[in-house]
C-alpha positions in Angstrom: 0.0 0.0 0.0 2.8 2.4 1.0 4.7 1.5 -2.1 1.8 2.2 -4.4 1.3 5.7 -2.8 5.0 6.4 -3.1 5.0 5.4 -6.8 2.0 7.5 -7.5 3.5 10.6 -5.8 6.9 10.2 -7.5 5.1 9.9 -10.8 3.1 13.0 -10.0 6.2 15.0 -9.0 8.1 14.0 -12.1 5.2 15.0 -14.3 4.9 18.4 -12.5 8.7 18.9 -12.9 8.5 18.1 -16.6 5.5 20.5 -17.1 7.3 23.3 -15.2 10.5 23.0 -17.2 8.4 23.1 -20.5 6.4 26.1 -19.3 9.7 27.9 -18.3 11.3 27.1 -21.7 8.3 28.3 -23.7 7.9 31.4 -21.5 11.5 32.3 -22.2 11.0 31.7 -26.0 7.9 33.9 -26.0 9.7 36.6 -24.1 12.6 36.6 -26.6 10.3 36.7 -29.6 8.4 39.6 -28.0 11.6 41.5 -27.4 12.6 41.1 -31.1 9.2 42.2 -32.3 9.3 45.2 -29.9 12.7 46.3 -31.3 11.9 45.7 -35.0 8.5 47.4 -34.9 9.8 50.3 -32.9 7.1 49.9 -30.3 7.1 52.1 -27.2 4.6 52.8 -24.5 2.5 56.0 -24.8 3.7 59.1 -23.0 1.8 60.8 -20.3 0.9 63.6 -22.7 -0.6 61.1 -25.1 -2.7 59.4 -22.3 -3.9 62.8 -21.2 -4.9 64.0 -24.7 -6.8 60.7 -25.4 -8.7 60.7 -22.2 -9.4 64.4 -22.3 -10.9 64.1 -25.8 -13.0 61.2 -24.7 -14.2 63.1 -21.7 -15.1 66.2 -23.8 -16.9 64.1 -26.3 -18.9 62.2 -23.7 -19.7 65.4 -21.9 -20.9 66.9 -25.2 -23.2 63.9 -25.8 -24.6 64.2 -22.3 -25.3 67.9 -22.6 -26.7 67.7 -26.2 -28.5 64.3 -26.7 -29.4 65.2 -30.3 -25.7 65.0 -31.2 -25.8 61.3 -30.4 -28.5 60.8 -33.0 -26.6 62.8 -35.6 -23.4 60.9 -34.8 -25.2 57.6 -35.2 -26.8 58.7 -38.5 -23.4 59.7 -40.0 -21.6 56.5 -39.1 -20.1 54.7 -42.0 -20.3 51.0 -42.8 -16.6 50.4 -42.3 -16.7 52.1 -38.9 -19.7 50.1 -37.9 -17.9 46.9 -38.8 -14.8 48.0 -36.9 -16.7 48.8 -33.8 -18.7 45.6 -34.1 -15.5 43.6 -34.3 -14.3 45.4 -31.1 -17.5 44.5 -29.4 -17.2 40.9 -30.3 -13.6 40.8 -29.0 -14.7 42.4 -25.7 -17.5 39.9 -25.3 -15.1 37.1 -26.1 -12.6 38.2 -23.5 -15.4 38.6 -20.9 -16.7 35.2 -21.7 -13.3 33.5 -21.4 -12.9 35.3 -18.0 -16.2 34.0 -16.9 -15.4 30.4 -18.0 -12.1 30.6 -16.2 -13.7 32.0 -13.1 -16.5 29.4 -12.9 -14.2 26.6 -14.0 -17.0 25.3 -16.3 -18.4 26.2 -19.7 -22.1 26.8 -18.8 -23.8 28.0 -15.6 -22.8 28.4 -12.0 -22.7 25.6 -9.4 -26.1 25.1 -7.7 -26.3 24.2 -4.0 
């Protein structure tokens, strides 16, 4: 009985060790590829001024929509097909990320656990 438990735990430890080394290796490979892409594409984080300008414009536009609700209707009437497709794709991505987070949080595909 004790031998069986010992064999089981040693097998479990060896599998965990193997998985951790693989995860570490592929993590390092992913990091190196990301570094190369970062350098080749000339990527850089946005500056504080860029953050400020983006969120200030967003605030001004949303404040304008709140103060003048008719502008929302005119904005929606003037929206182009390409913009609608782009924003629809963004919406699908957001719903997808939310759904994956819910699945991970619940640890099952459908529904919550009932008591």
